[in-house]
N, C-alpha and C positions, 0 to 999 in steps of 0.2 A: 464427493463430487460437488456438493453444494458450496463447501468452503472454497474449493478451487475456483468455482464460478464467481463467487464474490470477489476473490482476489483479482481475477481476470477483468471483472467489471471495473474495479477501482483503477487498475492500470490503464484500461481503455479510457476512463474519464479523465485521468491525468494527461494522457496523450492528446485527447480532444482539447483540453484546456490549453496545452502548449501550442497546438495548431491554431487555436483561436487567437492567442496572444501574438503569434507570429504572422497572423493574417493569411494562413494557409488553408483555413477551413472556410471555403467560399460558398455562400448561398447563391444559387442561380435565381432564386425567387424569395421574396419576403413572405409571400402568401401562397398557399396551395389549397384548392378546393376540389374535392372529389364528390360528384353527384352520382349516386347509384340508383338506377331505375329498375326496381325489382320486377323480374318476369318479362322484360322487354325483349330479351334476346337480341336479334338483329331485325326484328319486324318493323323497326322504324324506317327501314328503306322501302317498305310497302305502303307508306302513307305519307301525307303532307306534314313535314316538320320544318317550317320556315326558320325557326330559331336555331335548331341544330344546323341548318344549311348555312346561315349567315355567320354563326359563331365559329364553325370549323371549316369555313371556306378556305382559309389559309393555314389550316392546322394539319395535324397528323391523325389519320383515321384508319380503322379497319372494321369490317363487318364479320371478321373471321377469328376474333379472339376466342380462345377455347375456355369453356367453363370447366371447373373441377368436377371430378367424378365422385359421387353422383351429382346430378344437376339439381341440387337442392339448396335452399337459402343459407342455412347455417354453415354448410360445408364451404360455400363460396364466399360469403361475407367474412367467415373465419379465415379463409385463404388470403383474401385481400388485406385484412387488417393485421394478420399474423405472419404472412409471407411464407406459408408452408402448405403442404398437401393435407387433405382431410385425414389421412391415416396418421399423420403426425400430430395435428392439433386435436383430433378425436371429437370434435364438436358436432352435435346434431341439433335439429330443431327442438327436440325434447330437452336436451342438456342445457342449451343457452337460455331456455325459458324457465329453468328451475334453479340455477345456482350462479353466483357471481364468478367472473373470470379472474383467476390469479395464478398464473403459471410463470414462475421466474425463468424457467428454461426456454420459454417461447413468449417473450413480451410482445405486446401489441405495438403497432407503429406509433401510437400515442405515447407509450412509455419511452420508446427509443428517442422520440423527439424531446420529451420532457427532460431526459437525462442530459441531453446536449444543450438545450435551451430552456433553463429553469423558468424563465419569465414568459415563455411563449403562451399566446392565447389559443387554447384548444377547445374545439366544440364538436359535438356529434348530435345531430338532430335526425331522428329516425321515426318514421311512422310505425315500423315493426320494432317495438322497443326491446325485444330480447337481444338485439345487437348491442344496445347500450348497457344492458344489465349482465349479459353473458359472454361478450367477446372482448370488451374493453375494461381495463382495471378501473375500479371506482374510487381509488384513493390517490389519484395523480392530478387532480385539479382540472378535469375535463368538464365543460358545461354540457350537460345532457338535457335534451328536450324531446318530447314526443307529442303526438296529436292524433285525433281520431280519424283524420283524413289528410290527404296531401295539400289541399287548399289551405286548411288551418295551419299546417306545418310550414308551408311556404311563407305565410304571414310572419311566423316566428323567425324564420330564416332571414327574411328581409330586415327585421328589426335587429338581429344579431350582427349583421354585416357592418353596422356602425362601429362595432368594437374592433373591426379589422383583424379577424382571426388569422393566426399564422398557419393553422391547419384546420380546415372545416370539412367534416365528413357528413354527408347527407344521404339518406335512404328514403326514396319515394316508393310507396307500396301499392297504390291503387291500380297500377297496370297489371300486376300479378293477380290481384283479386278479380279483375275483369277477365283475365285469361282463364282462371278457374271457373268463372261463372258463364262466360260466353264462348270459350274456345280460343286458343292462341292463334293469332292471325285472322280471326273473324272480326266482323265490324265493331262489336263492342270492345274488343281488345285494342283494335287500331284507333278507335276514338279516344280511349284512355291514354294511348301514347301521344295523340295530338294534344291532349290536356297537359300531360307532363312536359311536352315541348313548350307550352306557354309558361309553365312554372320555371323551367330552366332559363327561358328568355328573361323573365322578371329578375331572376337571381343574377344573371350575367349583367343586365342593365344596372342593377344596384351597385355591383362592383365598379362599373364605369362611373356612376354618379358620385361615388365616394373617392374617385381618383386613384384607385389602387389596381385597376385591371392591368396596367402596363407592368406591374411587378407581381403578377399572379399567374400561376400555372392553373389553368381551368380544365378539368377532366370530367368526362361523363362516361359511365360504363354501366353494363347490366350484369347481373349475376348468372342468369340462365334465361332460356326461352321456355317453350312448351310444345307439347304434342297433344292434339285434341284438347282436353280440359285438364291436363295434368303435366307433370314433369318429374324428372328423377332418372330417366333413361339417358341414352346418348345418341338420339336421332339428330339430324341436322338442325331441326327446329328447336331442339333443347340445348345443344352444345355450343352453337355459334352465337356470340354476343357482340354487340357494338362496343368499341372503345375509341374515344376521340380525345385529343389533347390540343390545347392552343396556348400560346404564350411566347415571349421572346425566346429565341434560341430553339424553338420547336420546329421540326421539319415540316415542310409542306408536301404531303403525299401519303403513301401507304405505309402503315406500320407493319413490321415483319412479324415473325412467329411470336405469339403472345398468349398468356394465360391470365385468368382473372387474378391469380395470386401475385402477378407482377405489379399490381397497384402499390404494394408496400415499397418495393424498390424504386418505383417511379417517384413516389412521395419523398423518400429519404434522399435520393439523389438530387431532387429539385431543391431540397433544403440544405444541401451541402453536407449531409451526414454519410459517413463511410458505411458501405453496405457490408453486412455480415458475410463471411465466407460461405460459398455455396455448399449445401449438404443435402443429399437425397432424403436423408432421415432427419433433417432439421430445417433450417432456413433455406428455401429453394426458390425464392422470388428472384427475378432478374429484370434488368432494364431491356426491353425489346429494342431491336434495331429500328430505326425510322422514327423514333420519338424525338430525340434531341439531336441537334445539328453537329455537335462536336464528335469527332471520330473516336474519342476515347471510350465511348459507351457502345458496346455491341451486345447482342444477345448471347450470353455465355452458356451454350448448351453443355450439359455433362457428357462424358463419354457414353456412347450408345452401346448398350448390350444387345446383341442380335437375339432374336427369338430362338427358343429351343427348337432346332430342326433336325438334330442328329437322331438317328434311330438306334436304340440300344439293343444289345444282344438279349434274346429271349433265354430265360433261365427256368428250367422245370421247377414246379412248386416244391417237390420233395428232394431236389438236388441238395448237395452239401452246402452250396452257397445260395440256396433258394429261400423263398419267404417263409416256408414252414420252419426251417432251421433258425431263422432270425426272429420270428415272432411266435412260433408254436401255436398253442390253442387260443391265443389272443385274437387270431384272425377268425371271424365268423363268415366272411365272404371274400373270395378272391376270383374275380372274373378277368381273364386275360384276353378274351375276344379273339382267340386263335381259330377263326373261322367257325366258332361255336359260342354258345352262351353257357358253357359249362362252369360250374363253381368248383374251383380246384380243391377247396376244403372238403367237398362232399356234403356240406351242410344243407345246401339249397338246390332244389330242382326248379328250373324255369320253364314257363310256358310262353310260346311265341304268339304274338298277335300281329296279323298281317306279315310284313316282311322286314325283319331286322337284318341289315346288311353288314358285310365285312369287307375291309379293304387292306391291301398288303402294305400300305404306306403309313402304318401306325407308328407311334413313338417307340413301341416295342413290338416288332414284327407286325401282325395284323392289328387293326383297330375295329371298333364297332360303330355303326351308325344307326341311331334311332331317330324318332321324331315322326314326321309326316308319313313315312313309309311303314312304320311299325315299331313295336316295343316288346319287351318281355316282362313277365311278372312272376313273383313267387310268394307263397304264403308261409315259407319256412324261415324267413329272416325276422328275428325279434330283438328289439332293444329294450322293451319294457320300461322299468323305472331306472335301469342302469345307465351309467355313463357310457358313451360310445364315441367312436371316431370314424369319419369317412374320408377316404383319400382317393384321388383319381387324376388322370391326365385329361385335359380338355383342349381341343383344337379351337383357337380363338377365331372369331368371325366378326370383324369390325363393320360388316354391312348389316348386321341385325338391327332392325328398328324397334323390335319389341322383345319380350322375354321368350326364352325357349327352356322348357322344363327338362332337366337332366335325369334326376333320379330322386326317389323318396317314396313315402307312403301317404302323401298329403294331396288332397283335391285342390286344384287351382280355381275352380269355378267361382265366380264372384259371389254367387248366392251362398256358397260354403267357404268363403275366403278364410275363415278362422277354423276350418275343419281340423280336428286333432291330427298331429303328425309332424313330419319334417320334410323339407324339400330343398334340393339344390337347383339353381336356375342360372342360366347363362344369358348375359346381354352383351351388347357390342363392346363395352369397355369395363365391364365388371361382372362379378359373380355374386349372386344373392343366396343367402342361406336363411331359411325360415324355420321357426318353431311355432306351433300353435297348440292351444290347449282346449279347443272347442268353443271358446268364448272370445279370445283375442289372439293376436299374432305378434310375434317378435321377429324383426327383420334386421339383418346385417348385410352391409355392402362391402365387398372386397374389390377395389379397383384393379383392373388389368392395365399395366403401364402401356403407353403409346408405343414404346420401343419394342414391345413383344407382339405387335400386331402380326397376324397371319403366321402364327407359329403355334407351339404347344405351351400350355402353362399347367403346372402341377398345383393342386389345391388340396388342403387338409382342413377339416373342421373337427376340432376335438372338444366334445360336449361333456363338461365336468359338472354333473348334476349335484354331486356331494358338496362342492365348493361354489356352486352356482355361477359358473363362468364358461365361456367358450374361447379357446385359443384358435386363431386362424393362421395358417401358413400359406405363403405363396412361393412356389419354387423352393420349398423346404426351409424357408426362413420365416420365423414368426413375425407377422406384420401387425397383428391386432389382438387384444384381449378385451372381451366385453363381458360385463356382468349381466346375469339374467335373474329375473324374479323367481321366487319359489314356485309360483303357479305354473311355470313352464317346466319344472323338474318333475314331471309326472310320467306315468306310463304312456309312451307315445305310439304304442302299437294301435293301429286302426285298420286301414285297408291294406291290400296287397302291396308289397314293395315292388315298385315299377322302375325299370331302367329304359330311358329313352322317351319318357313322357311323364305327365303327372299321373295320379292314381286313377283318373277316369279313362286314361289311355286316349284322350281326344284333344287335349289342349293344343299340342303342336300341330295336329292335323287340320282341325276345322278352322281355328282362328288365324293362324299365321303360316301354315304349311312349312314349318321349319324342320330342318334336319340338323342333328348335332353329332359330332364324332368324339369318341372317348376311348380311353385305353386304361388298362389295369385299375379297375374299380375294386377298392378294398374297403371292407367294413370291419372295424376292430371292436372287441369287447373292452370297454374302459377307455381312458384317455391316452393320447400320445404325447410324450414329453419331447422337449427340444432334442434330447439325445436320440430318441427313437426316430424323430424326423430326419436327423442326420444319418442314422443307420439306413433308413429308406433311401435317402439320397445316394449313399455309397453303393447301395444295391444296384442302382441304375448307372451311376457314373464310373463305378469300378468294374 
């Protein structure tokens, strides 16, 4: 695979050289600058930003650009600079802060520019330095700078503009810090946005002073917003961000559907570089409509898969084609929610707390609804120190503003946030899976694609303690493998196993009054392989 890629890269570079010699590789701009204001979201519309107003008065703007899931810095700066989804690049705040970036299969926009323009002046000045050290390759001649605050960083930026960078990436961080400290949308956060507006104005004016603004694409974007004093969920305050662009050939008006990851394609297109072919599991950045005036560029949406809405035929547990025949004693729990909370394996007896409801419109006949109205618990399910897997259908709910606990034996209470055990949690656009050892917590986010909204999604977490990893499947396809530390590969039995809430049986009721619908909850002894996930898929679809 690697040899094939090197051959393809050589062919592509020869092709680019021919285009340049024939004058067919046309830059729209000599210079591109992208200024990212961390944690601003679209809260800049709620305060005075005179520089934003004057700069983008005749430019292309949207306050509804969508952040990547989850709404966290590394996932979104990675999406912008690599042009792909977080599940593809796999970067987290912890990863980018601990190791250099070097992935030949998914090069940064800086490397793509360097391959086409070997003499280009490239610079990345970031207050949050993990972007420089963990998202951009360090061996391609990029000028990296950082500073302790945005004011000092802006002075360095002003000095660098005299070099007339061909691509200049900037990240300002003080706004996000103010959001965490004061609350997003609160006075302290809005005042920090006003200060960033001043910095952006200084930078723009310096481009004017050096006489290069007419040949510059000037872009400002945020990576995410926030809710209260945090972010990572998908509430409106977290997911919607500002995106503005101005320059010759830029539209004057509203930008169409856009994601933060589209920055990569906007930059490449502006510099006359051919965009990689769209791939859901690879480079998926696109140029949104409404950015550039020429009609050749439109937002190229992939074909949309409808959410799973069909209702499968119920198959008795012990039938010839039932789950017992397919998985045997490997199944420790099989709850079908056929108007009851019976465990079909006979291993577990459940106790109802308040009212656990049932509905006839489940993915397989009836489904169960837990949460604010009630939940069920059992003391009979044990995973101990063994590997285990959990699989279930969840009905998506894109209106959720906070978390809703689905099942597990872990307490969600903030006082006992690291309480030993495991927990599955549903949010508007993702599913969270937690492991905790009593001292610390390990968390993984599995995004739910926008195209599956208001339908059912199947989720599998296969916890392999022996090899210290977890495989995650979404709709029976493996989408992520994460490594876990040995300290989480312990006996995870703690409190009662709860379905429809956390182990306190109160999280969904008291805090957020959430209800959640689920179907066919299965817990396996040991891991599930890709072949076994396919067997489970065929059980439903055949």
